[in-house]
C-alpha positions in Angstrom: 96.5 72.1 79.0 95.4 68.5 79.7 98.1 66.8 81.8 99.8 70.1 82.6 101.0 70.4 86.2 99.7 73.5 87.9 101.4 74.0 91.3 100.3 70.9 93.3 97.7 69.9 90.8 97.4 68.1 87.5 94.9 69.3 84.9 92.7 66.4 83.7 89.9 67.7 81.5 87.8 70.9 80.9 84.5 71.3 82.8 83.3 74.6 81.4 84.3 78.1 80.3 82.9 81.6 80.9 83.8 85.3 80.6 86.2 85.1 83.5 88.0 81.9 83.1 87.9 78.2 82.3 87.1 75.5 84.9 89.1 72.3 84.8 88.7 68.9 86.4 92.0 68.4 88.3 93.8 66.2 90.8 96.1 67.0 93.7 99.2 65.1 92.7 100.2 64.0 96.2 97.0 63.0 97.9 94.9 62.2 94.8 92.0 64.4 95.7 89.9 65.4 92.8 89.1 69.2 92.6 87.8 71.8 90.3 90.2 74.6 89.2 89.1 77.9 87.7 91.9 79.5 85.8 91.5 83.2 85.0 91.9 84.2 81.4 95.4 85.3 80.7 94.5 89.0 80.1 93.0 89.1 83.6 96.0 87.3 85.2 98.3 89.9 83.7 96.5 92.8 85.4 97.6 93.1 89.1 94.5 95.1 90.2 91.9 92.4 89.5 94.3 89.7 90.7 94.8 91.4 94.0 91.1 91.9 94.4 90.4 88.3 93.3 92.7 87.0 96.1 91.1 89.2 98.7 87.6 88.2 97.6 88.5 84.5 97.6 89.8 84.8 101.2 86.6 86.5 102.2 84.4 83.8 100.6 86.5 81.1 102.3 86.0 82.8 105.7 82.2 82.4 105.4 82.2 78.6 105.1 78.5 78.5 104.2 76.9 75.2 103.2 75.3 76.9 100.1 78.5 78.5 98.9 81.1 76.5 96.9 84.0 75.7 99.1 87.3 77.3 98.2 90.3 75.2 99.1 93.3 77.0 97.5 94.4 79.8 95.4 97.7 80.3 93.5 99.6 81.3 90.4 101.9 79.3 88.2 103.5 80.1 84.9 101.6 83.5 84.8 98.3 81.8 85.4 96.1 82.7 88.4 93.8 80.0 89.6 91.2 79.1 92.2 90.8 75.6 93.6 87.3 74.6 94.6 85.4 71.6 95.8 84.4 69.4 93.0 80.7 69.2 92.5 79.5 66.2 90.6 76.0 67.6 90.0 74.9 70.0 87.3 74.2 73.8 87.4 70.6 75.0 87.1 71.0 75.8 83.4 72.2 72.3 82.6 69.5 70.8 84.8 66.6 72.6 83.1 68.1 71.9 79.7 68.0 68.2 80.5 64.8 67.9 82.4 62.8 71.0 81.5 60.9 73.2 83.9 61.0 71.8 87.5 58.0 71.4 89.9 57.2 74.6 91.8 58.0 72.9 95.2 61.5 72.0 94.0 62.2 75.5 92.6 61.1 77.2 95.8 63.4 74.8 97.8 66.4 75.7 95.7 65.7 79.4 95.7 65.4 79.4 99.5 68.9 78.0 99.7 70.3 80.6 97.4 68.6 83.3 99.6 70.4 81.9 102.6 73.7 81.9 100.7 73.2 85.6 99.7 72.1 86.6 103.2 75.3 85.4 104.8 77.5 86.7 102.0 75.9 90.2 102.2 76.2 90.3 105.9 79.9 89.7 105.4 80.2 92.5 102.8 80.2 90.3 99.7 78.0 91.1 96.7 78.0 88.5 94.0 77.1 90.7 91.0 76.4 87.8 88.6 73.7 85.5 90.0 72.4 83.3 87.1 71.6 79.6 86.6 75.2 78.8 85.5 76.5 80.0 88.9 74.0 77.9 91.0 75.3 74.4 91.2 73.8 71.3 92.7 75.6 68.8 94.9 74.9 65.1 94.6 72.5 65.3 97.6 70.5 68.0 95.7 71.6 70.9 97.8 72.6 74.2 96.2 76.1 75.7 96.1 76.6 79.2 94.7 79.8 79.7 92.8 81.9 82.7 91.7 81.4 85.0 94.6 83.9 87.9 94.2 85.1 86.9 90.7 82.7 89.4 89.0 83.9 92.1 91.3 87.5 91.3 90.6 86.8 91.3 86.9 85.1 94.7 87.2 88.4 96.3 88.2 90.3 95.0 85.2 91.4 97.1 82.3 89.3 95.1 79.9 86.1 95.5 81.9 86.6 99.2 82.5 86.2 99.7 78.7 82.9 97.8 78.8 79.5 99.4 79.2 78.2 96.9 81.7 79.4 94.2 84.1 77.2 91.2 84.6 74.9 89.0 82.5 72.2 91.2 80.8 69.2 88.9 81.3 69.6 89.1 85.1 70.9 92.6 85.7 68.9 95.1 87.8 68.3 98.6 86.4 70.9 100.2 88.7 73.5 97.7 87.7 73.0 98.6 84.1 73.4 102.2 85.0 76.4 101.6 87.2 74.5 103.2 90.0 74.5 102.6 93.8 75.2 98.9 94.0 74.5 96.7 97.1 73.1 93.2 97.8 69.8 94.1 96.3 71.3 93.6 92.8 71.7 89.9 93.7 68.2 89.8 95.0 66.9 91.2 91.7 68.9 88.6 89.7 67.7 85.8 91.9 64.1 87.0 91.3 64.7 86.7 87.6 66.2 83.2 88.0 63.2 82.3 90.1 60.9 83.4 87.3 62.9 81.5 84.7 62.9 78.3 86.7 59.1 78.4 86.9 58.3 79.8 83.4 61.1 78.2 81.3 62.5 81.4 80.1 63.7 84.8 81.4 61.1 87.5 81.4 63.0 90.2 79.5 64.6 89.3 76.1 65.7 91.3 73.1 68.0 91.3 70.1 70.4 93.8 71.6 71.7 94.6 75.1 70.0 98.0 74.8 66.6 96.3 74.2 67.1 94.1 77.2 68.1 97.1 79.4 65.0 99.1 78.4 62.8 96.2 79.5 64.6 95.8 82.8 64.2 99.6 83.3 60.6 100.1 82.1 58.6 96.9 81.4 56.6 95.4 84.2 57.4 91.8 85.1 55.1 89.6 82.9 52.7 87.4 84.8 53.7 83.8 85.1 51.8 81.5 82.7 48.4 80.7 84.2 48.7 77.0 83.5 51.5 76.8 86.0 49.1 77.6 88.9 51.8 79.2 91.0 50.3 80.4 94.2 49.8 84.2 94.3 52.0 84.5 97.4 55.0 83.0 95.6 54.5 85.2 92.6 54.3 88.2 94.9 57.7 87.3 96.3 59.2 87.2 92.8 57.6 90.5 91.9 58.9 92.3 95.0 62.4 91.0 94.5 62.4 92.3 90.9 61.0 95.8 91.6 62.6 98.4 89.4 63.6 100.6 92.3 65.9 98.9 94.8 64.1 100.7 97.6 61.0 98.7 96.8 62.6 95.3 97.1 63.2 93.4 100.3 65.6 95.1 102.6 67.8 92.0 102.5 67.9 88.5 101.1 67.0 87.3 104.5 63.8 89.3 104.2 63.2 87.6 100.9 63.8 84.2 102.5 61.3 85.0 105.3 58.7 86.1 102.8 59.1 82.8 100.9 58.7 80.8 104.2 55.5 82.8 104.9 54.2 82.1 101.4 54.7 78.4 102.1 52.7 78.7 105.3 55.7 78.2 107.5 57.2 80.3 110.3 60.4 81.9 109.1 63.6 81.7 111.1 63.5 85.4 111.4 60.1 85.3 113.0 58.3 86.6 109.8 60.0 90.0 109.9 62.2 91.2 107.0 65.6 92.1 108.2 65.4 95.9 108.7 68.9 97.0 107.8 70.0 97.7 104.2 72.5 95.2 102.7 76.1 96.5 103.0 77.4 98.4 100.0 80.4 97.1 98.2 83.6 98.6 99.4 85.4 100.7 96.8 
């Protein structure tokens, strides 16, 4: 693949791989701009249903143009490969950051989580539900700001022939009970996942673990969220935000990610942009 031309781009080196595709470091051959290209796995590219949804979702994400969402610059297909061209972020994702530096200070974690909340708020208001919020999808720019990647890709994958034979769609450690059960899904599944990420960034590990997917699911469904280690001295108000975001019943969570952001601001002793009131409406459901 290295050196292969892909439309107007030349593939240079791999950046990472996941369940949906491989990300490559690439260059626009005419203007020399360096970009990141996510190439969908061939079995997904061959299925017109997820490809069509993938294109629609990418257009929807591009229309938002939020500073905390990875910027999409192009989408195309070449030699039976479907690919997405994105801004190149030189920083690390949260998984790599914690692997290198360990648990981050509480103030830094809260600052990052607020940015993700704002990303989710605008995405949900535009009808986009991420479905796979996890540290690997939360990237850092060089200035330290957050950029959330892969909006819409999980949804596109969910429509593929391969995923329809699977029991779940998402990353088990971060999935809400209703997502495991394929129940009524809306933006509160992202809020739940972000609450789990929040816990992990503070404690150093996810709260629910097991040797099988079923064991993890049972914990998400039945086990109360463990208390954060006492030696961390996380303020009770911050821990309460995490607890509410990860309630088992979606009706017990914040009505929206904007409400979660407001609650975090209040926990920090600041006046939220929303005036301290959680957004009253429910997040939009995903269109069929």
